[in-house]
PLY file of the C-alpha trace (Angstrom):
ply
format ascii 1.0
element vertex 368
property float x
property float y
property float z
element edge 367
property int vertex1
property int vertex2
end_header
15.79 28.20 -12.60
13.43 26.96 -9.98
14.81 27.07 -6.43
13.85 23.43 -5.55
12.10 20.42 -7.17
8.56 21.76 -6.67
9.49 25.40 -6.90
7.61 25.94 -10.18
3.92 25.94 -11.02
3.98 22.87 -13.20
3.03 19.23 -12.59
4.33 15.91 -14.01
3.11 12.49 -14.73
2.81 11.46 -11.07
0.53 14.39 -10.25
-1.63 13.73 -13.32
-2.00 10.04 -12.45
-2.73 10.48 -8.76
-4.92 13.51 -9.38
-7.12 11.67 -11.83
-7.31 8.61 -9.49
-8.16 10.65 -6.37
-10.79 12.77 -8.25
-12.52 9.58 -9.32
-12.31 7.81 -6.00
-14.82 9.82 -4.21
-18.24 9.40 -2.67
-19.09 6.70 -5.28
-17.05 4.04 -3.66
-19.35 4.13 -0.58
-22.53 3.70 -2.61
-21.45 1.86 -5.80
-21.96 -1.70 -4.37
-25.59 -0.79 -3.54
-26.45 0.69 -6.91
-24.76 -2.07 -8.86
-26.24 -4.82 -6.69
-29.69 -3.30 -7.16
-29.37 -3.48 -10.89
-27.83 -6.95 -11.18
-28.08 -10.41 -9.62
-25.57 -12.31 -7.38
-22.02 -11.16 -8.00
-22.65 -10.46 -11.74
-22.19 -6.73 -10.95
-18.49 -7.30 -11.58
-19.38 -7.46 -15.31
-21.11 -4.06 -15.09
-18.20 -2.53 -13.24
-15.74 -3.94 -15.83
-17.80 -2.80 -18.82
-18.32 0.68 -17.29
-14.70 0.87 -16.41
-13.50 0.04 -19.95
-15.92 2.62 -21.39
-14.68 5.36 -19.04
-10.99 4.48 -19.55
-11.58 4.80 -23.38
-13.16 8.25 -22.99
-10.52 9.30 -20.45
-7.92 8.36 -23.14
-9.80 10.43 -25.74
-9.84 13.48 -23.38
-6.17 13.05 -22.60
-5.38 12.79 -26.35
-7.29 16.03 -26.90
-5.53 18.03 -24.18
-2.08 16.60 -25.09
-2.67 17.92 -28.65
-2.69 21.37 -27.18
0.10 21.67 -24.61
-0.23 24.35 -21.85
-3.74 25.26 -23.00
-7.03 25.01 -21.22
-10.58 24.26 -22.55
-11.37 27.88 -23.46
-8.04 28.34 -25.32
-8.08 25.22 -27.47
-11.84 25.29 -28.14
-11.29 28.87 -29.45
-8.71 27.33 -31.93
-10.77 24.37 -32.89
-14.13 26.18 -33.42
-14.32 29.84 -32.36
-14.18 32.09 -29.28
-17.93 32.61 -28.70
-18.62 28.83 -28.69
-15.53 28.33 -26.43
-16.88 30.93 -23.99
-20.32 29.25 -23.84
-18.82 25.79 -23.31
-16.49 27.09 -20.62
-19.28 28.83 -18.70
-21.38 25.66 -18.85
-18.36 23.54 -17.73
-17.76 26.04 -14.84
-21.42 25.68 -13.77
-21.14 21.87 -13.86
-17.98 21.84 -11.77
-19.57 24.22 -9.25
-22.55 21.87 -8.91
-19.99 19.04 -8.45
-18.52 20.91 -5.54
-22.01 21.38 -3.96
-22.75 17.67 -4.25
-19.42 16.68 -2.73
-19.87 19.12 0.17
-23.39 17.72 0.93
-22.24 14.15 0.75
-19.32 14.87 3.15
-21.75 16.55 5.63
-24.26 13.62 5.38
-21.75 10.83 5.83
-19.89 12.69 8.64
-23.08 13.26 10.57
-24.09 9.64 10.17
-20.80 8.06 11.25
-18.67 10.72 12.97
-20.61 13.76 14.31
-24.17 12.49 15.08
-24.97 15.49 17.26
-23.72 18.13 14.92
-26.16 19.74 12.40
-25.49 18.97 8.67
-25.32 22.79 8.03
-22.47 23.22 10.50
-20.50 20.29 9.25
-20.93 21.51 5.64
-19.89 25.01 6.52
-16.73 24.04 8.35
-15.70 21.68 5.57
-16.33 24.39 2.93
-14.22 26.88 4.92
-11.24 24.44 4.67
-11.94 23.93 0.98
-12.03 27.71 0.37
-8.63 28.03 2.20
-7.19 25.31 -0.09
-8.27 27.01 -3.31
-6.98 30.34 -2.23
-3.48 29.22 -3.20
-1.92 27.95 -6.49
-3.59 25.16 -8.34
-0.41 23.03 -8.46
-0.41 22.87 -4.66
-3.82 21.19 -4.67
-2.64 18.69 -7.28
0.55 17.91 -5.28
-1.56 17.18 -2.24
-2.56 13.96 -3.98
1.00 12.78 -3.61
0.50 12.87 0.12
-3.17 11.65 0.29
-3.41 8.87 -2.28
-0.97 6.42 -0.68
-2.83 6.72 2.63
-6.19 6.33 1.02
-5.10 3.25 -0.94
-3.54 1.75 2.16
-6.71 2.17 4.16
-8.90 0.62 1.49
-6.53 -2.30 1.04
-6.31 -2.74 4.80
-10.16 -2.73 4.91
-10.17 -5.55 2.33
-7.50 -7.62 4.10
-9.21 -7.25 7.46
-12.49 -8.66 5.96
-10.89 -11.74 4.39
-12.03 -13.83 7.28
-15.70 -12.77 6.80
-15.69 -13.53 3.07
-17.91 -16.45 2.12
-17.66 -17.84 -1.39
-21.17 -19.32 -1.31
-22.76 -15.83 -0.99
-21.38 -14.98 -4.47
-23.27 -17.81 -6.17
-24.89 -18.39 -8.62
-22.88 -16.89 -11.41
-24.16 -15.30 -14.64
-27.77 -14.91 -13.64
-28.18 -11.37 -14.92
-29.49 -10.42 -18.33
-27.65 -8.00 -20.60
-30.22 -5.26 -20.10
-29.61 -5.38 -16.36
-25.85 -5.56 -16.91
-25.98 -2.44 -19.05
-28.16 -0.67 -16.42
-25.54 -1.50 -13.75
-22.84 -0.17 -16.12
-24.65 3.14 -16.29
-24.52 3.46 -12.50
-20.82 2.51 -12.59
-19.99 5.18 -15.16
-21.54 7.78 -12.87
-19.06 6.79 -10.22
-16.06 7.03 -12.57
-16.47 10.67 -13.57
-14.00 13.37 -12.51
-11.15 12.94 -15.05
-12.48 15.98 -16.92
-10.44 18.16 -14.57
-7.64 17.72 -17.14
-9.45 20.14 -19.43
-8.09 22.88 -17.34
-5.16 21.30 -15.36
-3.58 20.61 -18.86
-2.26 24.20 -18.61
0.12 23.04 -15.80
1.31 19.72 -17.22
5.04 19.87 -18.16
5.18 16.50 -19.95
2.23 16.39 -22.37
3.67 13.30 -24.16
2.86 11.15 -21.17
-0.58 12.59 -20.37
-2.47 9.86 -22.18
-0.57 7.04 -20.38
-0.82 8.74 -16.96
-4.55 9.29 -17.39
-5.24 5.69 -18.39
-3.25 4.36 -15.50
-4.90 6.83 -13.15
-8.34 5.68 -14.32
-7.37 1.97 -13.99
-6.73 2.43 -10.25
-10.36 3.24 -9.25
-11.74 0.63 -11.66
-9.69 -2.13 -10.04
-10.45 -0.71 -6.55
-14.20 -0.54 -7.13
-14.15 -4.15 -8.50
-12.35 -5.35 -5.37
-14.65 -3.49 -2.99
-17.79 -4.77 -4.72
-16.66 -8.39 -4.68
-15.90 -8.16 -0.97
-19.18 -6.46 -0.17
-21.11 -9.16 -1.91
-18.82 -11.88 -0.49
-19.20 -10.65 3.11
-22.91 -9.50 3.21
-24.56 -11.07 0.18
-26.28 -9.28 -2.71
-29.60 -8.87 -0.77
-27.93 -6.97 2.10
-25.77 -4.97 -0.24
-28.69 -3.68 -2.30
-30.64 -2.68 0.86
-27.79 -0.96 2.78
-27.24 2.75 2.35
-23.50 2.66 2.45
-22.33 -0.98 2.09
-18.60 -0.08 2.07
-19.09 1.75 5.44
-20.68 -1.36 6.91
-17.72 -3.32 5.71
-15.48 -1.00 7.70
-17.64 -1.56 10.83
-17.10 -5.34 10.54
-13.36 -4.94 10.97
-12.01 -6.36 14.22
-8.33 -5.53 14.96
-6.74 -8.00 17.48
-5.72 -6.65 20.83
-8.36 -3.96 20.97
-5.91 -1.38 19.53
-8.74 0.06 17.41
-12.28 -0.65 18.62
-13.87 1.44 15.91
-11.97 1.05 12.63
-14.82 2.75 10.80
-13.89 6.06 12.46
-10.34 5.86 11.09
-11.77 4.83 7.67
-14.15 7.76 7.50
-11.54 10.25 8.72
-9.29 9.23 5.79
-12.29 9.25 3.42
-13.19 12.82 4.36
-9.67 13.75 3.39
-10.21 12.10 0.00
-13.49 14.06 -0.44
-11.79 17.21 0.60
-9.21 16.73 -2.18
-12.03 16.02 -4.71
-13.95 19.06 -3.65
-10.88 21.33 -3.72
-9.92 20.21 -7.22
-13.49 20.78 -8.48
-13.72 24.24 -6.92
-10.25 25.05 -8.27
-11.19 24.02 -11.80
-14.41 26.13 -11.50
-12.29 29.15 -10.66
-9.77 28.36 -13.53
-12.68 28.18 -15.98
-14.13 31.47 -14.92
-10.68 33.11 -14.78
-10.06 32.07 -18.44
-13.10 34.17 -19.48
-13.05 37.01 -16.89
-9.29 37.61 -17.01
-9.40 40.92 -15.12
-11.33 39.48 -12.17
-9.03 38.45 -9.24
-9.18 34.84 -7.96
-10.20 35.86 -4.44
-13.06 37.94 -5.82
-14.36 34.90 -7.69
-14.09 32.83 -4.50
-16.10 35.44 -2.43
-18.80 35.60 -5.15
-19.11 31.81 -5.56
-18.84 30.71 -1.98
-22.32 31.69 -0.77
-23.93 30.38 -3.92
-22.17 27.00 -3.53
-23.20 26.77 0.14
-26.87 27.58 -0.58
-27.10 25.09 -3.37
-25.39 22.41 -1.30
-27.96 22.89 1.47
-30.98 22.94 -0.88
-31.73 19.18 -0.96
-33.99 18.46 1.97
-33.25 14.72 2.38
-31.18 11.76 1.03
-33.63 11.10 -1.88
-33.37 14.69 -3.15
-29.53 14.59 -2.69
-29.36 11.40 -4.76
-31.47 12.91 -7.56
-29.25 15.98 -7.47
-26.16 13.80 -7.85
-27.73 11.85 -10.71
-28.45 14.94 -12.74
-24.89 16.14 -12.16
-23.64 12.80 -13.40
-25.65 13.19 -16.55
-23.97 16.56 -17.12
-20.65 14.94 -16.36
-21.11 12.39 -19.14
-21.68 15.21 -21.58
-18.57 17.22 -20.49
-16.23 14.32 -20.00
-17.15 12.05 -22.85
-19.13 13.52 -25.71
-17.73 17.11 -25.74
-14.00 15.99 -25.77
-14.68 13.36 -28.41
-16.49 15.91 -30.61
-13.72 18.45 -30.19
-11.03 15.93 -30.98
-12.79 14.83 -34.12
-13.17 18.35 -35.30
-9.57 19.23 -34.41
-8.31 16.20 -36.41
-10.57 17.00 -39.38
-9.46 20.56 -39.50
-5.79 19.75 -38.73
-5.74 22.08 -35.69
-2.92 21.43 -33.29
-0.73 23.15 -30.76
-0.70 26.85 -31.47
-3.17 26.41 -34.39
0 1
1 2
2 3
3 4
4 5
5 6
6 7
7 8
8 9
9 10
10 11
11 12
12 13
13 14
14 15
15 16
16 17
17 18
18 19
19 20
20 21
21 22
22 23
23 24
24 25
25 26
26 27
27 28
28 29
29 30
30 31
31 32
32 33
33 34
34 35
35 36
36 37
37 38
38 39
39 40
40 41
41 42
42 43
43 44
44 45
45 46
46 47
47 48
48 49
49 50
50 51
51 52
52 53
53 54
54 55
55 56
56 57
57 58
58 59
59 60
60 61
61 62
62 63
63 64
64 65
65 66
66 67
67 68
68 69
69 70
70 71
71 72
72 73
73 74
74 75
75 76
76 77
77 78
78 79
79 80
80 81
81 82
82 83
83 84
84 85
85 86
86 87
87 88
88 89
89 90
90 91
91 92
92 93
93 94
94 95
95 96
96 97
97 98
98 99
99 100
100 101
101 102
102 103
103 104
104 105
105 106
106 107
107 108
108 109
109 110
110 111
111 112
112 113
113 114
114 115
115 116
116 117
117 118
118 119
119 120
120 121
121 122
122 123
123 124
124 125
125 126
126 127
127 128
128 129
129 130
130 131
131 132
132 133
133 134
134 135
135 136
136 137
137 138
138 139
139 140
140 141
141 142
142 143
143 144
144 145
145 146
146 147
147 148
148 149
149 150
150 151
151 152
152 153
153 154
154 155
155 156
156 157
157 158
158 159
159 160
160 161
161 162
162 163
163 164
164 165
165 166
166 167
167 168
168 169
169 170
170 171
171 172
172 173
173 174
174 175
175 176
176 177
177 178
178 179
179 180
180 181
181 182
182 183
183 184
184 185
185 186
186 187
187 188
188 189
189 190
190 191
191 192
192 193
193 194
194 195
195 196
196 197
197 198
198 199
199 200
200 201
201 202
202 203
203 204
204 205
205 206
206 207
207 208
208 209
209 210
210 211
211 212
212 213
213 214
214 215
215 216
216 217
217 218
218 219
219 220
220 221
221 222
222 223
223 224
224 225
225 226
226 227
227 228
228 229
229 230
230 231
231 232
232 233
233 234
234 235
235 236
236 237
237 238
238 239
239 240
240 241
241 242
242 243
243 244
244 245
245 246
246 247
247 248
248 249
249 250
250 251
251 252
252 253
253 254
254 255
255 256
256 257
257 258
258 259
259 260
260 261
261 262
262 263
263 264
264 265
265 266
266 267
267 268
268 269
269 270
270 271
271 272
272 273
273 274
274 275
275 276
276 277
277 278
278 279
279 280
280 281
281 282
282 283
283 284
284 285
285 286
286 287
287 288
288 289
289 290
290 291
291 292
292 293
293 294
294 295
295 296
296 297
297 298
298 299
299 300
300 301
301 302
302 303
303 304
304 305
305 306
306 307
307 308
308 309
309 310
310 311
311 312
312 313
313 314
314 315
315 316
316 317
317 318
318 319
319 320
320 321
321 322
322 323
323 324
324 325
325 326
326 327
327 328
328 329
329 330
330 331
331 332
332 333
333 334
334 335
335 336
336 337
337 338
338 339
339 340
340 341
341 342
342 343
343 344
344 345
345 346
346 347
347 348
348 349
349 350
350 351
351 352
352 353
353 354
354 355
355 356
356 357
357 358
358 359
359 360
360 361
361 362
362 363
363 364
364 365
365 366
366 367
């Protein structure tokens, strides 16, 4: 028997729900109002976010259905059962590469945003290196520990975002959201594409499924976990447009950050609320980067079973840092993130759907 409640290396419904939510609520919440406002008119971006959210929730449910069909198995193991081992190995290596690039992007984004709002005199390379050292320390331990950190982080993150919204109620002007329904369907769909990019991350379940002790509730926990960022992004977008207007939102680098700068707490208790906001947000991005790096290690470990975890960490760390520092400016970083998002659509939506269809057609389930 386990010595205490969390004495085993398994996770339950709460960890799945909060892990998915925290993985999705990342850097995108800072930039989503700008990208959606650029593609749509007035406040019509809420339609794009809603459509994109529904699409992503559907595919998250498909992925959760796939992994719950194979309890305690990861992508490499159940793909070997569904198709064959060589194909499973190729897909797993590609997935590991994708997640590694995801880590690189998160690290670079943390460094950029921290330099802009927190450490303006510190070089980006130094910020990225220090952040990465903490991430490496996190992934040196068991995977379940990283997942359980979300139980600590997510309530604080949600509280800060809701506090940000509440403190901006006085600046909200309904007239800035008008007129309604001025955007064509082509532009709505273009905005939905940008929204989908910000909702990726739930594909971590392809490997964290091996630690889930209650596979029957995986689908429900995943759908609820995905609903949290969808509702949160809707709320943030509406308030950004309501406070600044769509013109300002589409021409501001980080509209949500500017929303934090507008906060005025009575009594002068906090003169710079944005510093508190970004400190908490760095914690969120740390959790996202840690889970991404951990899944990368799990994917490689499923193929190279004799290689120790720390050996993989030492091999990958310099590669990740060099790739993260490769973009020379914000434009190149954005392009880098966009290509990663296209890969994410393939690995989080199309690949799980295809595997689920093949598994159902062949009747493959559980232990095969």
